[in-house]
DOKOL-796336 format. One record per residue: residue in three letters; y, z, x of N, C-alpha, C in turn. Coordinates in pm, whole numbers. Layout:
! DOKOL-796336
[ALA, [Y, Z, X], [Y, Z, X], [Y, Z, X]];
...
//
This chain:
! DOKOL-796336
[MET, [1714, -987, 2745], [1630, -1078, 2604], [1504, -1099, 2607]];
[LEU, [1469, -1164, 2734], [1317, -1227, 2778], [1252, -1078, 2779]];
[LYS, [1272, -967, 2833], [1217, -875, 2881], [1165, -815, 2727]];
[THR, [1251, -767, 2656], [1271, -741, 2504], [1180, -852, 2425]];
[THR, [1150, -951, 2448], [1056, -1023, 2351], [935, -994, 2425]];
[VAL, [896, -1000, 2539], [786, -997, 2608], [738, -814, 2562]];
[ALA, [837, -749, 2558], [779, -620, 2539], [724, -616, 2388]];
[SER, [831, -695, 2278], [774, -701, 2150], [633, -786, 2122]];
[LEU, [603, -854, 2213], [469, -906, 2178], [333, -828, 2229]];
[LYS, [415, -751, 2330], [292, -649, 2399], [238, -530, 2268]];
[THR, [375, -489, 2215], [352, -401, 2099], [287, -477, 1999]];
[TYR, [330, -582, 1924], [314, -636, 1827], [274, -774, 1839]];
[PRO, [116, -797, 1903], [94, -950, 1941], [80, -1059, 1805]];
[ALA, [58, -958, 1687], [42, -1062, 1566], [158, -1127, 1530]];
[ILE, [252, -1105, 1593], [412, -1148, 1510], [422, -1291, 1535]];
[PRO, [416, -1343, 1616], [409, -1503, 1670], [294, -1566, 1549]];
[ILE, [214, -1516, 1555], [77, -1600, 1454], [146, -1596, 1355]];
[ILE, [180, -1465, 1303], [257, -1473, 1156], [362, -1550, 1154]];
[GLY, [428, -1569, 1230], [589, -1676, 1212], [500, -1802, 1219]];
[ALA, [429, -1824, 1277], [389, -1975, 1274], [291, -2040, 1189]];
[LEU, [226, -1938, 1103], [155, -1934, 1011], [244, -1975, 855]];
[ALA, [335, -1867, 890], [431, -1870, 748], [514, -2007, 755]];
[VAL, [560, -2063, 860], [629, -2181, 874], [524, -2273, 835]];
[ALA, [417, -2293, 871], [318, -2425, 870], [283, -2414, 703]];
[PHE, [239, -2306, 640], [232, -2313, 508], [318, -2351, 416]];
[SER, [436, -2302, 447], [592, -2311, 356], [595, -2469, 388]];
[LEU, [589, -2539, 484], [587, -2671, 468], [514, -2779, 383]];
[LEU, [357, -2717, 436], [223, -2757, 327], [245, -2748, 171]];
[SER, [295, -2640, 137], [304, -2601, 16], [441, -2540, -60]];
[PRO, [481, -2582, -170], [598, -2555, -192], [561, -2435, -272]];
[TYR, [490, -2392, -326], [460, -2246, -359], [426, -2131, -316]];
[PHE, [413, -2151, -152], [396, -2062, -54], [470, -1956, -61]];
[MET, [624, -1952, -40], [714, -1865, -28], [781, -1846, -211]];
[THR, [710, -1864, -304], [737, -1796, -419], [724, -1670, -447]];
[SER, [817, -1610, -534], [827, -1459, -520], [679, -1420, -593]];
[GLY, [647, -1492, -689], [523, -1500, -785], [404, -1509, -672]];
[ASN, [386, -1602, -567], [314, -1599, -494], [270, -1484, -370]];
[ILE, [418, -1454, -334], [391, -1348, -252], [374, -1214, -293]];
[GLU, [407, -1189, -417], [344, -1046, -479], [191, -1066, -521]];
[ALA, [154, -1178, -542], [27, -1178, -533], [-56, -1153, -434]];
[MET, [-16, -1204, -340], [-82, -1201, -208], [-82, -1081, -145]];
[LEU, [31, -989, -194], [27, -845, -161], [-62, -743, -240]];
[GLY, [-93, -789, -351], [-132, -722, -450], [-283, -728, -427]];
[ALA, [-325, -874, -375], [-451, -866, -357], [-520, -817, -212]];
[ASN, [-418, -767, -150], [-481, -730, -33], [-467, -572, 10]];
[ALA, [-417, -506, -104], [-384, -343, -113], [-520, -252, -44]];
[VAL, [-607, -340, -104], [-756, -281, -81], [-782, -267, 49]];
[VAL, [-745, -403, 124], [-774, -429, 263], [-678, -331, 341]];
[LEU, [-549, -316, 307], [-444, -260, 364], [-518, -124, 390]];
[ILE, [-537, -48, 279], [-570, 99, 262], [-687, 116, 357]];
[ALA, [-796, 62, 328], [-929, 69, 417], [-906, 51, 571]];
[ALA, [-817, -52, 595], [-791, -83, 738], [-716, 29, 847]];
[ILE, [-637, 106, 746], [-553, 217, 767], [-699, 297, 860]];
[GLY, [-763, 357, 748], [-876, 437, 835], [-959, 362, 941]];
[MET, [-988, 244, 942], [-1041, 164, 1047], [-957, 203, 1177]];
[THR, [-861, 171, 1147], [-759, 221, 1295], [-765, 326, 1307]];
[PHE, [-778, 451, 1256], [-811, 586, 1334], [-935, 575, 1400]];
[VAL, [-1057, 539, 1372], [-1167, 487, 1413], [-1150, 430, 1546]];
[PHE, [-1107, 341, 1526], [-1105, 250, 1658], [-1021, 300, 1746]];
[LEU, [-914, 398, 1721], [-816, 464, 1817], [-899, 586, 1887]];
[ILE, [-1032, 610, 1830], [-1126, 710, 1929], [-1212, 665, 1971]];
[GLY, [-1222, 495, 1969], [-1335, 444, 2044], [-1458, 422, 1953]];
[GLY, [-1440, 454, 1807], [-1555, 423, 1726], [-1543, 329, 1662]];
[ILE, [-1641, 332, 1541], [-1638, 215, 1439], [-1702, 262, 1303]];
[ASP, [-1669, 203, 1197], [-1722, 265, 1079], [-1778, 140, 993]];
[LEU, [-1894, 73, 1003], [-1937, -15, 907], [-1964, 25, 784]];
[SER, [-1958, 158, 761], [-1965, 186, 617], [-1856, 184, 505]];
[ILE, [-1722, 138, 569], [-1606, 156, 496], [-1610, 54, 361]];
[SER, [-1712, -44, 413], [-1687, -158, 272], [-1771, -94, 178]];
[THR, [-1888, -79, 199], [-1968, -13, 56], [-1949, 134, 22]];
[VAL, [-1857, 205, 125], [-1814, 341, 47], [-1695, 306, -38]];
[ILE, [-1625, 189, -24], [-1521, 118, -123], [-1622, 103, -250]];
[SER, [-1706, 24, -214], [-1785, 7, -370], [-1844, 136, -450]];
[ALA, [-1909, 220, -361], [-1963, 338, -407], [-1873, 415, -478]];
[SER, [-1748, 421, -418], [-1640, 520, -489], [-1607, 455, -587]];
[ALA, [-1561, 313, -613], [-1528, 276, -724], [-1639, 264, -849]];
[VAL, [-1754, 258, -812], [-1873, 264, -935], [-1841, 389, -967]];
[ILE, [-1857, 521, -907], [-1879, 661, -940], [-1732, 686, -992]];
[SER, [-1616, 623, -961], [-1504, 672, -1020], [-1501, 582, -1159]];
[GLY, [-1562, 477, -1163], [-1537, 402, -1292], [-1642, 443, -1406]];
[LEU, [-1754, 500, -1355], [-1846, 612, -1441], [-1767, 727, -1518]];
[VAL, [-1708, 786, -1396], [-1653, 931, -1460], [-1536, 892, -1562]];
[MET, [-1467, 747, -1554], [-1311, 743, -1620], [-1399, 666, -1752]];
[ALA, [-1526, 587, -1748], [-1576, 574, -1860], [-1629, 681, -1975]];
[LYS, [-1688, 807, -1902], [-1715, 883, -1954], [-1656, 1015, -2001]];
[THR, [-1542, 1016, -1936], [-1396, 1116, -1976], [-1304, 1070, -2036]];
[GLY, [-1284, 946, -1975], [-1127, 868, -2035], [-1040, 937, -1938]];
[SER, [-1055, 1022, -1836], [-950, 1045, -1759], [-933, 983, -1626]];
[VAL, [-823, 949, -1625], [-778, 915, -1490], [-769, 948, -1352]];
[PRO, [-688, 1094, -1411], [-693, 1179, -1291], [-844, 1215, -1218]];
[LEU, [-929, 1245, -1293], [-1075, 1276, -1244], [-1150, 1155, -1209]];
[GLY, [-1096, 1044, -1244], [-1161, 929, -1159], [-1078, 896, -1021]];
[VAL, [-975, 923, -1013], [-915, 926, -857], [-965, 1033, -791]];
[LEU, [-997, 1172, -863], [-1029, 1265, -777], [-1194, 1223, -749]];
[ALA, [-1281, 1153, -837], [-1426, 1148, -798], [-1413, 1033, -679]];
[ALA, [-1322, 908, -692], [-1321, 835, -579], [-1293, 905, -420]];
[ILE, [-1188, 963, -416], [-1169, 1072, -302], [-1299, 1149, -259]];
[VAL, [-1360, 1204, -373], [-1445, 1309, -323], [-1557, 1207, -260]];
[VAL, [-1586, 1102, -315], [-1714, 1010, -295], [-1685, 991, -160]];
[GLY, [-1575, 952, -92], [-1541, 881, 9], [-1515, 988, 138]];
[ALA, [-1495, 1090, 66], [-1454, 1221, 156], [-1627, 1267, 210]];
[VAL, [-1730, 1277, 121], [-1843, 1284, 122], [-1897, 1209, 225]];
[PHE, [-1875, 1081, 222], [-1949, 990, 326], [-1887, 1000, 444]];
[GLY, [-1752, 1003, 435], [-1677, 1016, 570], [-1718, 1157, 672]];
[ALA, [-1726, 1253, 572], [-1784, 1392, 629], [-1934, 1387, 690]];
[VAL, [-2018, 1292, 608], [-2136, 1277, 672], [-2145, 1196, 824]];
[ASN, [-2048, 1087, 802], [-2043, 1019, 947], [-1993, 1098, 1031]];
[GLY, [-1891, 1214, 1027], [-1812, 1269, 1108], [-1930, 1395, 1171]];
[VAL, [-2015, 1464, 1086], [-2093, 1547, 1125], [-2164, 1470, 1239]];
[LEU, [-2260, 1369, 1164], [-2338, 1305, 1256], [-2304, 1235, 1408]];
[ILE, [-2171, 1178, 1398], [-2108, 1147, 1517], [-2035, 1240, 1613]];
[GLY, [-1962, 1320, 1560], [-1887, 1421, 1630], [-1975, 1541, 1679]];
[TYR, [-2063, 1579, 1608], [-2135, 1710, 1616], [-2275, 1676, 1684]];
[LEU, [-2361, 1600, 1634], [-2484, 1565, 1658], [-2502, 1448, 1761]];
[ARG, [-2400, 1379, 1795], [-2344, 1296, 1895], [-2424, 1143, 1860]];
[LEU, [-2454, 1111, 1730], [-2535, 1006, 1694], [-2441, 885, 1715]];
[THR, [-2500, 755, 1750], [-2457, 622, 1778], [-2332, 599, 1673]];
[PRO, [-2196, 582, 1650], [-2148, 540, 1558], [-2181, 406, 1502]];
[PHE, [-2233, 278, 1543], [-2266, 186, 1512], [-2374, 195, 1406]];
[ILE, [-2520, 268, 1448], [-2648, 298, 1384], [-2611, 404, 1262]];
[THR, [-2493, 520, 1302], [-2482, 589, 1210], [-2409, 524, 1091]];
[THR, [-2290, 467, 1087], [-2253, 406, 998], [-2309, 282, 945]];
[MET, [-2403, 206, 1026], [-2481, 97, 935], [-2556, 172, 832]];
[ALA, [-2642, 311, 886], [-2733, 369, 805], [-2653, 409, 641]];
[THR, [-2521, 457, 675], [-2457, 514, 584], [-2435, 384, 467]];
[GLN, [-2374, 274, 512], [-2342, 190, 486], [-2444, 134, 368]];
[LEU, [-2551, 135, 427], [-2681, 87, 348], [-2717, 174, 214]];
[ILE, [-2694, 308, 272], [-2694, 414, 136], [-2580, 429, 40]];
[ALA, [-2451, 392, 59], [-2389, 356, 2], [-2368, 255, -89]];
[ARG, [-2436, 140, -19], [-2433, 27, -102], [-2572, 73, -200]];
[GLY, [-2654, 96, -169], [-2750, 143, -269], [-2733, 220, -358]];
[ILE, [-2681, 293, -361], [-2580, 411, -457], [-2505, 319, -559]];
[ALA, [-2426, 255, -508], [-2335, 164, -592], [-2428, 82, -717]];
[PHE, [-2520, 8, -661], [-2608, -48, -730], [-2710, -8, -830]];
[VAL, [-2757, 128, -780], [-2818, 177, -869], [-2782, 257, -974]];
[LEU, [-2654, 310, -942], [-2571, 352, -1043], [-2516, 282, -1161]];
[SER, [-2473, 167, -1091], [-2451, 45, -1206], [-2510, -15, -1277]];
[ALA, [-2659, -45, -1198], [-2760, -106, -1247], [-2709, -248, -1190]];
[GLY, [-2620, -255, -1116], [-2608, -412, -1083], [-2510, -466, -1122]];
[ILE, [-2439, -417, -1223], [-2329, -499, -1328], [-2209, -407, -1288]];
[ALA, [-2069, -465, -1341], [-1944, -408, -1368], [-1942, -299, -1483]];
[VAL, [-1918, -194, -1400], [-1914, -62, -1513], [-1779, -53, -1607]];
[LYS, [-1804, -107, -1720], [-1678, -121, -1820], [-1641, 23, -1897]];
[GLY, [-1522, 2, -1930], [-1465, 129, -1982], [-1358, 195, -1919]];
[THR, [-1289, 106, -1812], [-1150, 168, -1751], [-1050, 179, -1867]];
[PRO, [-986, 293, -1855], [-861, 310, -1943], [-766, 201, -1925]];
[PHE, [-691, 166, -2013], [-599, 70, -1984], [-493, 116, -1906]];
[TRP, [-462, 256, -1890], [-346, 278, -1780], [-383, 223, -1646]];
[VAL, [-506, 245, -1611], [-563, 174, -1486], [-509, 32, -1464]];
[MET, [-556, -22, -1563], [-537, -182, -1586], [-377, -214, -1562]];
[ASP, [-321, -149, -1661], [-193, -168, -1651], [-121, -126, -1512]];
[PHE, [-159, -39, -1455], [-111, -5, -1336], [-135, -116, -1223]];
[GLY, [-274, -197, -1228], [-280, -281, -1150], [-210, -418, -1184]];
[PHE, [-165, -386, -1282], [-24, -544, -1314], [104, -502, -1288]];
[LEU, [143, -365, -1269], [280, -291, -1242], [310, -334, -1097]];
[SER, [453, -373, -1112], [522, -397, -984], [668, -321, -1003]];
[TRP, [716, -298, -861], [862, -242, -854], [934, -319, -784]];
[PHE, [1041, -370, -818], [1136, -454, -738], [1068, -578, -681]];
[GLY, [941, -672, -751], [889, -764, -674], [777, -703, -603]];
[ILE, [729, -583, -550], [600, -542, -501], [519, -459, -586]];
[PRO, [410, -505, -596], [285, -443, -661], [247, -311, -650]];
[ALA, [256, -229, -764], [240, -91, -743], [111, -70, -631]];
[VAL, [11, -102, -670], [-75, -101, -539], [-67, -110, -425]];
[THR, [14, -200, -370], [91, -244, -279], [173, -117, -196]];
[ILE, [241, -74, -316], [326, 53, -278], [235, 162, -224]];
[VAL, [134, 192, -316], [30, 295, -302], [-34, 269, -117]];
[GLY, [-49, 162, -106], [-100, 131, 32], [27, 134, 112]];
[LEU, [147, 124, 109], [256, 145, 195], [295, 292, 215]];
[VAL, [278, 384, 108], [279, 503, 115], [207, 569, 212]];
[LEU, [87, 538, 198], [-19, 567, 303], [4, 515, 425]];
[VAL, [28, 411, 467], [83, 380, 609], [223, 453, 646]];
[ILE, [294, 497, 579], [407, 584, 587], [362, 717, 652]];
[VAL, [273, 785, 587], [188, 933, 599], [96, 888, 734]];
[SER, [65, 805, 747], [-48, 777, 861], [26, 781, 964]];
[VAL, [138, 691, 974], [209, 653, 1108], [264, 793, 1137]];
[ILE, [353, 901, 1045], [386, 1049, 1058], [252, 1112, 1158]];
[GLY, [154, 1092, 1062], [25, 1180, 1111], [8, 1131, 1235]];
[LEU, [-17, 1013, 1301], [-57, 967, 1421], [58, 988, 1535]];
[GLY, [177, 981, 1487], [277, 959, 1602], [369, 1096, 1603]];
[MET, [354, 1221, 1486], [431, 1297, 1500], [360, 1454, 1490]];
[THR, [225, 1439, 1499], [155, 1568, 1490], [85, 1565, 1626]];
[THR, [5, 1720, 1631], [-75, 1757, 1721], [-222, 1655, 1679]];
[TRP, [-249, 1666, 1570], [-374, 1581, 1544], [-363, 1435, 1615]];
[GLY, [-257, 1381, 1554], [-230, 1254, 1642], [-245, 1232, 1774]];
[ARG, [-165, 1316, 1842], [-195, 1331, 1996], [-327, 1342, 2050]];
[HIS, [-388, 1401, 1974], [-550, 1450, 2006], [-649, 1321, 1962]];
[VAL, [-580, 1238, 1894], [-684, 1113, 1836], [-665, 1056, 1948]];
[MET, [-522, 985, 2007], [-508, 915, 2097], [-555, 959, 2219]];
[LEU, [-535, 1088, 2271], [-610, 1145, 2394], [-759, 1108, 2406]];
[VAL, [-844, 1158, 2250], [-973, 1145, 2262], [-1044, 992, 2298]];
[GLY, [-926, 886, 2237], [-999, 740, 2219], [-938, 711, 2375]];
[SER, [-853, 769, 2439], [-846, 712, 2603], [-910, 782, 2673]];
[ASN, [-949, 890, 2662], [-1004, 964, 2804], [-1069, 1076, 2717]];
[PRO, [-1205, 1088, 2665], [-1283, 1228, 2586], [-1296, 1314, 2703]];
[ASP, [-1298, 1309, 2820], [-1364, 1402, 2898], [-1233, 1500, 2932]];
[ALA, [-1120, 1388, 2989], [-1008, 1472, 2992], [-945, 1537, 2882]];
[ALA, [-960, 1478, 2752], [-923, 1585, 2615], [-1007, 1688, 2636]];
[ARG, [-1165, 1697, 2685], [-1223, 1824, 2675], [-1201, 1910, 2792]];
[TYR, [-1133, 1861, 2881], [-1064, 1955, 3004], [-946, 2019, 2945]];
[THR, [-861, 1959, 2879], [-740, 2007, 2813], [-770, 2100, 2700]];
[GLY, [-871, 2121, 2642], [-892, 2216, 2558], [-924, 2150, 2395]];
[ILE, [-889, 2036, 2373], [-905, 1969, 2259], [-1052, 1940, 2200]];
[ASN, [-1078, 1997, 2078], [-1196, 2005, 2019], [-1216, 1851, 2018]];
[VAL, [-1314, 1778, 2082], [-1357, 1665, 2105], [-1416, 1628, 1926]];
[PRO, [-1534, 1696, 1909], [-1630, 1686, 1796], [-1522, 1696, 1673]];
[PHE, [-1447, 1814, 1667], [-1375, 1831, 1542], [-1282, 1685, 1527]];
[THR, [-1211, 1673, 1649], [-1110, 1537, 1614], [-1201, 1415, 1535]];
[GLU, [-1320, 1385, 1642], [-1388, 1305, 1551], [-1437, 1322, 1412]];
[PHE, [-1480, 1425, 1388], [-1510, 1438, 1243], [-1404, 1407, 1146]];
[THR, [-1273, 1474, 1191], [-1164, 1441, 1096], [-1116, 1309, 1081]];
[VAL, [-1145, 1246, 1188], [-1088, 1070, 1196], [-1205, 1000, 1077]];
[TYR, [-1316, 1022, 1099], [-1444, 968, 992], [-1407, 1020, 857]];
[LEU, [-1361, 1151, 841], [-1328, 1213, 715], [-1219, 1132, 672]];
[VAL, [-1113, 1125, 731], [-1029, 1041, 689], [-1039, 905, 649]];
[SER, [-1132, 858, 748], [-1171, 716, 696], [-1230, 712, 583]];
[GLY, [-1307, 786, 551], [-1384, 800, 429], [-1302, 797, 298]];
[VAL, [-1195, 902, 315], [-1131, 964, 208], [-1035, 825, 174]];
[LEU, [-973, 715, 293], [-922, 604, 244], [-994, 518, 189]];
[GLY, [-1145, 484, 253], [-1216, 417, 182], [-1247, 441, 3]];
[GLY, [-1239, 572, -6], [-1200, 627, -164], [-1102, 530, -240]];
[VAL, [-987, 603, -189], [-875, 568, -244], [-864, 410, -250]];
[ALA, [-894, 347, -169], [-944, 210, -177], [-1046, 139, -273]];
[GLY, [-1125, 229, -305], [-1214, 175, -403], [-1155, 214, -560]];
[PHE, [-1075, 295, -590], [-989, 338, -664], [-895, 222, -714]];
[ILE, [-848, 187, -621], [-727, 57, -618], [-827, -70, -653]];
[SER, [-926, -84, -625], [-1009, -193, -665], [-1021, -232, -820]];
[ILE, [-1064, -105, -883], [-1060, -136, -1025], [-925, -129, -1095]];
[ALA, [-804, -86, -1037], [-688, -141, -1092], [-674, -253, -1072]];
[ASN, [-696, -328, -960], [-692, -500, -922], [-772, -580, -1007]];
[LEU, [-879, -518, -1036], [-980, -610, -1086], [-1008, -581, -1242]];
[GLY, [-983, -427, -1273], [-981, -390, -1431], [-1119, -352, -1440]];
[ASN, [-1227, -345, -1359], [-1328, -286, -1377], [-1418, -255, -1242]];
[ALA, [-1521, -147, -1232], [-1572, -121, -1097], [-1671, -188, -1083]];
[ILE, [-1633, -281, -958], [-1740, -376, -936], [-1865, -302, -834]];
[PRO, [-1977, -309, -833], [-2042, -271, -734], [-2058, -320, -610]];
[GLY, [-2046, -439, -594], [-2030, -533, -476], [-1880, -556, -420]];
[VAL, [-1755, -505, -486], [-1651, -526, -468], [-1625, -495, -305]];
[GLY, [-1704, -431, -233], [-1648, -403, -101], [-1727, -496, 4]];
[ASP, [-1847, -581, -57], [-1947, -662, 48], [-1901, -734, 137]];
[THR, [-1797, -809, 98], [-1733, -891, 171], [-1626, -850, 265]];
[LEU, [-1585, -731, 251], [-1438, -686, 317], [-1456, -646, 438]];
[LEU, [-1585, -576, 497], [-1601, -541, 628], [-1525, -627, 717]];
[LEU, [-1565, -739, 769], [-1540, -818, 863], [-1371, -868, 842]];
[ILE, [-1332, -834, 727], [-1173, -854, 705], [-1103, -759, 751]];
[ILE, [-1161, -633, 747], [-1085, -507, 758], [-1110, -511, 889]];
[ILE, [-1181, -522, 968], [-1210, -514, 1100], [-1122, -616, 1192]];
[GLY, [-1145, -744, 1104], [-1066, -844, 1205], [-891, -816, 1160]];
[ALA, [-855, -737, 1070], [-717, -715, 1036], [-659, -632, 1146]];
[VAL, [-749, -521, 1161], [-719, -416, 1286], [-736, -479, 1429]];
[VAL, [-829, -559, 1446], [-822, -638, 1578], [-715, -732, 1611]];
[LEU, [-712, -801, 1505], [-570, -900, 1487], [-440, -843, 1517]];
[GLY, [-427, -727, 1464], [-314, -635, 1469], [-257, -591, 1607]];
[GLY, [-381, -567, 1706], [-364, -516, 1842], [-438, -388, 1854]];
[THR, [-481, -347, 1789], [-549, -194, 1780], [-725, -243, 1900]];
[SER, [-709, -177, 1992], [-828, -182, 2085], [-958, -134, 2027]];
[MET, [-1092, -187, 2039], [-1188, -111, 1966], [-1225, -44, 2064]];
[THR, [-1200, -37, 2196], [-1235, 74, 2317], [-1155, 196, 2287]];
[GLY, [-1062, 225, 2240], [-995, 342, 2175], [-873, 374, 2262]];
[GLY, [-765, 452, 2186], [-666, 466, 2303], [-554, 373, 2278]];
[GLU, [-568, 293, 2248], [-467, 171, 2234], [-462, 108, 2085]];
[GLY, [-319, 116, 2055], [-297, 79, 1886], [-203, 165, 1813]];
[SER, [-213, 102, 1649], [-116, 193, 1584], [-135, 136, 1445]];
[VAL, [-80, 209, 1367], [-106, 171, 1193], [-12, 66, 1170]];
[GLU, [113, 68, 1240], [190, -34, 1255], [148, -180, 1301]];
[ARG, [79, -182, 1353], [10, -318, 1420], [-89, -329, 1325]];
[THR, [-189, -259, 1249], [-278, -324, 1180], [-195, -360, 1032]];
[VAL, [-97, -337, 985], [-15, -366, 863], [1, -501, 899]];
[LEU, [28, -558, 1030], [55, -679, 1058], [-48, -779, 1097]];
[GLY, [-140, -714, 1100], [-287, -779, 1123], [-320, -834, 949]];
[VAL, [-317, -706, 864], [-332, -726, 740], [-252, -847, 671]];
[LEU, [-137, -811, 712], [-15, -954, 666], [-73, -1085, 719]];
[LEU, [-127, -1074, 871], [-173, -1199, 923], [-262, -1274, 824]];
[LEU, [-383, -1192, 834], [-499, -1239, 704], [-479, -1302, 620]];
[ALA, [-382, -1220, 536], [-320, -1239, 400], [-280, -1378, 387]];
[ILE, [-179, -1392, 474], [-119, -1481, 461], [-209, -1617, 520]];
[LEU, [-319, -1624, 602], [-388, -1723, 631], [-469, -1763, 511]];
[THR, [-540, -1677, 463], [-613, -1695, 309], [-528, -1764, 199]];
[ASN, [-423, -1685, 192], [-364, -1720, 59], [-312, -1905, 91]];
[GLY, [-261, -1923, 204], [-224, -2047, 244], [-306, -2161, 278]];
[LEU, [-441, -2108, 305], [-563, -2218, 326], [-606, -2225, 157]];
[ASN, [-604, -2134, 77], [-658, -2181, -82], [-521, -2270, -116]];
[LEU, [-378, -2251, -91], [-296, -2318, -137], [-323, -2473, -88]];
[VAL, [-336, -2469, 11], [-366, -2626, 51], [-483, -2682, 27]];
[GLY, [-612, -2595, -56], [-708, -2648, -85], [-843, -2662, 5]];
[ILE, [-831, -2593, 110], [-938, -2588, 203], [-1059, -2516, 155]];
[PRO, [-1167, -2589, 122], [-1281, -2524, 85], [-1312, -2379, 166]];
[PHE, [-1389, -2291, 93], [-1387, -2167, 125], [-1472, -2168, 241]];
[TYR, [-1600, -2244, 267], [-1665, -2218, 418], [-1596, -2282, 542]];
[ASP, [-1515, -2370, 486], [-1404, -2426, 612], [-1294, -2288, 636]];
[GLN, [-1294, -2227, 536], [-1179, -2120, 547], [-1231, -2017, 656]];
[LEU, [-1347, -2006, 664], [-1468, -1893, 753], [-1436, -1979, 861]];
[ILE, [-1440, -2081, 907], [-1439, -2146, 1054], [-1327, -2112, 1091]];
[ILE, [-1210, -2144, 1037], [-1080, -2117, 1054], [-1073, -1973, 1074]];
[GLN, [-1085, -1891, 1030], [-1063, -1738, 1035], [-1157, -1684, 1148]];
[GLY, [-1237, -1746, 1146], [-1332, -1733, 1306], [-1249, -1754, 1435]];
[ILE, [-1195, -1890, 1414], [-1128, -1926, 1549], [-997, -1861, 1545]];
[LEU, [-924, -1818, 1436], [-827, -1720, 1448], [-882, -1602, 1498]];
[ILE, [-944, -1520, 1476], [-1006, -1427, 1530], [-1007, -1437, 1685]];
[PHE, [-1040, -1519, 1720], [-1088, -1538, 1842], [-959, -1547, 1909]];
[PHE, [-874, -1622, 1889], [-748, -1643, 1933], [-660, -1542, 1946]];
[GLY, [-639, -1468, 1840], [-550, -1346, 1810], [-615, -1226, 1894]];
[THR, [-744, -1179, 1897], [-794, -1137, 1976], [-767, -1127, 2111]];
[TRP, [-785, -1258, 2207], [-743, -1316, 2336], [-578, -1257, 2328]];
[LEU, [-508, -1345, 2261], [-358, -1304, 2260], [-315, -1133, 2286]];
[ALA, [-387, -1083, 2184], [-378, -930, 2173], [-413, -877, 2346]];
[MET, [-510, -906, 2389], [-549, -837, 2542], [-504, -897, 2626]];
[LYS, [-451, -1034, 2609], [-330, -1070, 2703], [-220, -996, 2705]];
[PHE, [-170, -994, 2601], [-36, -920, 2617], [-20, -755, 2601]];
[SER, [-113, -726, 2572], [-112, -546, 2583], [-203, -516, 2704]];
[GLY, [-281, -576, 2753], [-359, -513, 2874], [-487, -437, 2822]];
[GLN, [-500, -459, 2701], [-657, -390, 2666], [-775, -450, 2741]];
[ARG, [-862, -347, 2737], [-1000, -385, 2796], [-1075, -429, 2715]];
[GLU, [-1173, -501, 2781], [-1291, -535, 2686], [-1366, -420, 2615]];
[ALA, [-1441, -424, 2504], [-1516, -364, 2439], [-1655, -361, 2504]];
//
């Protein structure tokens, strides 16, 4: 029994923190465990969940994608403009995915094939995406979102928001892709030992390219989902999400140095931060005090993940 518990903590180090937070907030607020609050909490974090899946893949190859948050913004703005102009939701979805794919492909080429540093490269594309979002929108929300999109943002099935279900479907696809395909094995090997991957015949630049491409596409999907959540395309919608996305992946137990982690762990990391933010709001903790608490939790959660899983420091 003890060995099983220790093994579970090594695989999913976020579980004890989630349990402790859930119990604490249940005692502090009578609204925390209500179905309405849980539904709202899940829906509000769908964008983070989708983007964090992409960041997980990037971390697994030992990279980083600082552009993911502003790719969300640029995708949302361009998707919103397309839908406002054409009235077509499918074209809006396609536009968001294409924008994300373009940014992901640019990152992938520069990092995978031209061997530029991921941090600097994605910081540059972050600035470009943010600039595009604000230039095209003139810095204001893009109006004219079709009612179907807004209705979708409020839709729930069996108490689970439709936007969250989209995220969970992507989680399932990603888990299968990572654990049951040749590509997934290549991703893990490249992250664990790039030199060994090359010696075994793996095309390391192509693997890195595809990972950044996937991250960009998921950023595009997250951008469209943000429109469904908010009702309009907001040019700064992703500005505050980068550290939340990174924090969720790290707290879930995926190593930033590559080769250690999983999408399932990231789901738990997203849930952990969702519970923390929701609970702090319910008990009336001021926003800036929440930032301090979140920072302390990320320190503690990272240490816990490294202690149980044996990760090496970045």
